[in-house]
N, C-alpha and C positions, 0 to 999 in steps of 0.2 A: 597145670602149674608150669612155671618157667623159672629160669635164672635171670635175674636182672644184673646189668652191668652199668655202673654210674660213673660219670666223669664230668668235669666242668666243660669239656669240649671233646675234640677228636683224639686226644692222646690216649684215652682208654681203649680206643680201637686196637691198639697194639696188644693189649691183654685180651680183649674180646676175640681177636683173630686166633690167638693161640688156644683159647677156651673152645672155640668152635671146632678147631682141628682135633682137640683132645676128646670132645664130647659131641660128635657129629649128629647124634639123634636127639640131643637135648634141645629144648625150646629156649630161645634167648630173646630178651628185650634190652636194647641198648638205649640209654638216655643220656644225652649231652646237654648240659645246662649252659648252652652257648650265649644265652641272653646275659649271663652273669660272669662269663669267663674273661680272663683267667682268675682262679681263686688265690693264687700265690701271694698277691699283695693286699688281700683283704684282712680286716680284723678277725680275730678268732671267733667271736660270737656270730658274726655274719657267716663264716664258713660252717659253723655248727648248724645254723638255721637253714642254710641253703642245702646242706647235705641231708638233713632230716626231711626237708620238703621233697627232694629227689627220691629218697627211699620210700616215702609215703606214696608217691606217684607210681613207682614200680610195684609196690605191694597192691595198690588199687587195680593195677593191670593184670593181677594174677600171679605175680612172682612170689615165691616163698623164701627166696634167698637173694640177697643183693651183694654183689662184689663191688667194693669201692675201688675202682681202677684209677685212683687219683691219690698220689702220695700226700698232697696237702690235706684232702678230706680225711684220709686215714690217719695222718699224724695229729691233726687238730681235733677232729670230731668223733672218730670211731669209739674211743673209750667212753666218752660222755654219752653217746647214743646207746651203747650197750648197757651201761650202768643205770642211766636215769630215764631213758625213754622206752627202750624195747620191752622191758618186763610188762609195763602197763599196756603197751600197744598190742602185745601178743594176746593179753586177756581181752582187749577190745575186739580184736579180729576173731578170736576163737579158733586160731589155727597156728601151727608152729611156723615162725619166720625168724630169720636171722640176717645180720649184716656182717660181712667179713671184709678185711682189708688186704692190702698187698705188702705191707711193711713187715709183718711177721714172717711170711715165707721168704722175703728178701733177706732179712737178718739171719734166718736159718741157713740160707744159701751162702751168705757171707762168712758165717762163723763155722759152718759144718756141724752145727750142734742144734738139738731140738730147742724149741722156745722155752721149755720148762727148765732147761739147764741153767744153773748159775755157778760161776767160777768160784772156787774157794780162794778167799783173799790171802795172799802170801806176801811176805816182805822181800822175797827174792827179787833181785834185779833181773829184768828181762834183757837177755843178751841181744836179741835181734827183733826189731819191730816190723810187723807187716803193715805198711802204710796204705790205708784205704781212702780213696777220694770219693766224695759223694757230690754229684752235680744235682742241684735241686732248686726249688722255688724259695723265695725269702721266708715264707711261712713255715715250710718244712725245715729250713735251716734254723729258724728261731726256736722251733720246738725241741731241737737237739735230740730227736728220737733215736737217730742212728748212733750218735755218740754215746748216749746213755745206755741203750739196750745192748749194744755190742760190747761196751766196757763191762757190763754185768757178766758176760759170758766168756770173753777172751781178753786177758790182760796183755797179750802180745800183739794186739791189733790197735793201731792208732788211727783214728778217724778224723778226717778233715773235710768239712762241707764247704762247697762253693755255691753261693746263691747266684742264680742266673735270672734277674728280674724280667728281662725282655724276651727270653728265648721261647717260652710257651706261647706268648702272644704272636711272635713272628711265625711260628709253625702253624698256629691256629688260623692266621690270616693268609697263609699260602705264600710267604715271602720267597724271594728267589734264592737259588743255591749259593750265590756269592755272598749275599748278606747273612744267610744262615751260617755258612762256614766261617765267616769273619767273627761272628758272635761266639761260636763254639771255640774257635782258636783263642780268642781273647780270654775266655774263662779257663781254658786249659792252662794257659800261660800264667794267669793270676793265681791259680791253685798251686802250680809248681813253684812260683815265687814265694808264696806263703809257707809252703812246706820246706822249701830249700832244695827240692828235687821233684821229679815227677812221681806220682803215686805208683805203688806196686800193682794195685788193682783199682777198679772204679765201679761205682754203682751209678747207673743212670736213674737218679731218684725222682724223676718226673716221667710219667708214661708218654708224654709228648716227645721226649728226647729219643725214644726208641725209633721214631720215624726218621731221625737224622743220626742213627747210630754209626753209620759209615763215616760221618764227619767227625765224630768223637774218636773213632779209631785212627783217622788221619791226623788228628790234633795231638794225640797221645803217642808216646814212644811205641815203635812197632812191637806187636805181641802183647801189649798190656791187656790182661784179661778184663772183660766187662761182665758184670753180673746182670743178667737179663731178667727183669721182673716178670715178663709174661710166662717164661718157662717155670720159674719157681712157683708162681701163682697157680698155674694149671696143675702142677704136681700136688700142691697143697689142697686144692679143691677136690682132686680125686680122692685123697685120703679122707677129707671131711665127709664127702658123700658116702663113702664106705662106712664110716662111723655113725652116720645119721641117716638111716633108711627112711625116717619120717619126712625127710626133705625130698620131695619129688621134683626132678629136673625136667619132666615132660619127656615125650618120646616121639614127637612129630617132626623134629628138625626145623621148626619154624624160626624165622629171624625177623625182628622188627627194629628199626632204627628211628629214634625220636629225638627231637631237639626243641628246647625252649626258645631257640633263636629262629633264624630264617630257614624254613624248610626248603628242600630241593637238593639238587646235585651238590656234592662236595668238590673242593678245588683239586687240581691235578696232583698236588703233593700227597694228599690223603689217598686218592684213587690209585696212584702209583704204588703206595705202600700196600693198600688193600688188595691190589691185583685185579680190580674190576670196578666198573662204575658203581657209585654208592649214592643213594638218594635217601634223605631223611624226611620223615613225616613231622608235622607240627605236634608237639607234645600236648 
């Protein structure tokens, strides 16, 4: 058995890298749906269908747990898959399988509260708001998942999402540092203009953006805390595996990298982040 990690492209490698560090003996299969990337501008039903197909592929390869290392897939498709597809699919497979996302642990990290917590609604005026910026894809922005779920838990946190339509595509294609930095700076300025000031904290709400996290740090005021999804996802997965011993992560330390797109070596931007040459097989 193994843990599957799914993303529309190479952005999920940021989460995968942290999971490999946290679980060095576990077996992992990474699947990038690069033939259909990016997901951020696609209609919701397409995102659901593509995410389900990716999960099925990973389960067919022997995974019994899939981590959606893609905010768009997690925001748009995860709940639908968990409620309407997984129960029947488990019966069909005859073994325990599950799909987890990265948004729940990110919101837990942003609020400092467990997912089950819901704030008691009070009429008191909040004296000081913690302004949280979320840089994300248009589909994640349209879902309003961060605004809705954080507001349920913390009334003293105001969330402002900034959709970045081209950034994931630029990172996926290996764009140059100057072009990437200009794009990041433009969105940081746009968000600050809409808020009226820079955010107090920020979530990089697309796993692609972790690859250029240094550019976000440079574009935001010095010292602005960034909430890193790979760290929170790895911590959440550790807790999940402790609670669910029926999910076997494997023990051989094997690593496979698959793509629905063009197999072979990845571009230098990805390899620099990964810290080593990286070759994908055809899915």
